[in-house]
C-alpha positions in Angstrom: -12.2 203.5 -65.3 -11.4 200.0 -66.4 -9.4 198.1 -63.8 -8.1 194.6 -64.5 -6.7 192.2 -62.0 -5.0 189.2 -63.5 -4.2 185.7 -62.3 -1.0 184.0 -63.5 -2.2 182.0 -66.5 -3.5 184.9 -68.7 -0.4 187.0 -68.1 1.9 184.0 -68.8 0.1 183.2 -72.1 -0.2 186.8 -73.2 3.6 187.3 -72.7 4.4 184.1 -74.6 2.3 185.0 -77.6 3.5 188.6 -77.7 0.2 190.3 -76.7 0.8 191.3 -73.1 0.4 194.9 -74.2 -3.4 194.2 -74.7 -3.8 194.5 -71.0 -2.5 198.1 -71.1 -4.4 198.9 -74.3 -7.7 197.7 -72.9 -7.6 198.9 -69.3 -6.9 202.1 -67.5 -5.2 200.2 -64.6 -3.7 196.7 -64.5 -2.9 195.0 -61.2 -1.0 191.8 -60.4 -1.4 190.4 -57.0 2.0 189.9 -55.3 1.5 186.1 -55.3 0.9 186.2 -59.1 4.2 188.0 -59.6 6.0 185.4 -57.5 4.5 182.6 -59.7 5.7 184.5 -62.9 9.2 184.7 -61.4 9.3 181.0 -60.5 12.3 179.2 -61.9 10.0 176.7 -63.7 8.2 179.5 -65.6 9.4 180.1 -69.2 12.4 182.4 -69.4 10.5 185.1 -71.4 7.9 185.2 -68.6 10.5 185.4 -65.8 12.3 188.2 -67.6 9.1 190.2 -68.1 8.1 189.7 -64.4 11.6 190.8 -63.3 11.3 194.0 -65.3 7.7 195.0 -65.1 6.4 197.7 -67.5 5.4 200.9 -65.8 1.7 200.3 -66.5 1.6 197.2 -64.2 1.0 197.7 -60.5 1.7 194.9 -58.0 -0.4 194.9 -54.9 -1.2 192.4 -52.1 -4.8 191.7 -51.1 -5.8 192.9 -47.7 -7.7 189.7 -47.0 -6.6 186.9 -49.3 -8.9 184.2 -47.8 -7.8 180.8 -49.1 -10.4 178.9 -51.0 -10.5 175.1 -51.2 -9.1 173.9 -54.5 -7.4 177.2 -55.4 -3.7 178.2 -55.3 -2.7 181.0 -53.0 -2.2 183.2 -56.1 -5.7 182.4 -57.4 -7.2 183.2 -54.0 -5.3 186.5 -53.7 -6.3 187.5 -57.3 -10.0 187.0 -56.4 -9.7 188.8 -53.1 -7.9 191.7 -54.7 -10.4 192.0 -57.5 -13.2 192.0 -54.9 -11.5 194.5 -52.6 -10.8 197.0 -55.4 -14.1 196.5 -57.3 -12.2 195.4 -60.4 -14.0 195.6 -63.7 -12.5 192.2 -64.6 -10.5 189.4 -63.2 -8.5 187.6 -65.8 -8.2 183.9 -65.0 -8.3 180.6 -66.9 -8.9 178.5 -63.8 -12.5 177.1 -63.8 -12.7 176.8 -60.0 -11.3 180.4 -59.6 -14.1 181.6 -62.0 -16.7 179.9 -59.9 -15.4 181.4 -56.6 -15.1 184.8 -58.2 -18.6 184.7 -59.6 -20.0 183.7 -56.1 -18.4 186.9 -54.8 -19.8 189.0 -57.7 -16.5 189.4 -59.5 -16.6 189.4 -63.3 -14.1 187.1 -64.9 -12.8 186.4 -68.4 -10.2 184.0 -69.7 -7.3 184.4 -72.1 -9.5 183.4 -75.1 -12.2 185.9 -74.3 -9.6 188.6 -73.7 -8.0 187.9 -77.1 -11.5 188.1 -78.7 -12.0 191.6 -77.2 -8.6 192.6 -78.6 -9.6 191.3 -82.0 -13.0 193.1 -81.8 -11.2 196.4 -81.2 -8.9 195.8 -84.2 -5.8 195.5 -82.0 -4.8 191.9 -83.0 -5.5 189.2 -85.5 -7.4 186.5 -83.6 -6.4 183.7 -86.0 -2.7 184.6 -85.6 -3.0 185.0 -81.8 -4.8 181.6 -81.5 -2.2 179.9 -83.6 0.5 181.2 -81.3 -1.5 180.3 -78.2 -1.9 176.7 -79.4 1.9 176.4 -79.5 2.0 177.1 -75.7 0.9 174.8 -72.9 -2.5 176.5 -72.9 -5.3 174.0 -73.4 -8.3 175.0 -75.3 -10.6 172.5 -77.0 -10.9 172.5 -80.7 -14.6 173.4 -80.2 -13.7 176.5 -78.2 -11.2 177.7 -80.8 -13.5 177.1 -83.7 -16.3 179.0 -82.0 -14.0 181.9 -81.3 -12.8 181.9 -84.9 -16.4 181.7 -86.2 -17.4 184.7 -84.1 -14.4 186.6 -85.4 -15.3 185.8 -89.0 -18.9 186.9 -88.4 -17.7 190.2 -86.9 -15.7 191.0 -89.9 -18.6 190.6 -92.3 
């Protein structure tokens, strides 16, 4: 069974680019820590994100971590996402935060960012990676030109 726990960033960006359904299509179970849901409902979050978080689809589960140990340099939601992924033995923790990835890796939790997740969707023929990345660049998500070009090159090579 594929279990994905997600941090705020990937959910936010997948909603904004219209590919939030990838989570459901690529996993058997998708969990959001309660702190992540609160961040998605924050009045400063984009309206589309707040509306989605207020009316979660049936395939999303919200759960609190039993032991969300705070980690230096991480937000409470990041810490809770890592703790929940560890507690449940998640297949994958989706996070774009570099420090969160380091902390998760130290605990043996596999991580992936939004870009890698979109690449998996493209590999499975579920999305067009060039189209998704064009939409992603129109958001506040920062990806270097080098990262995007590498992803697009891998995508072109897969198709040949």
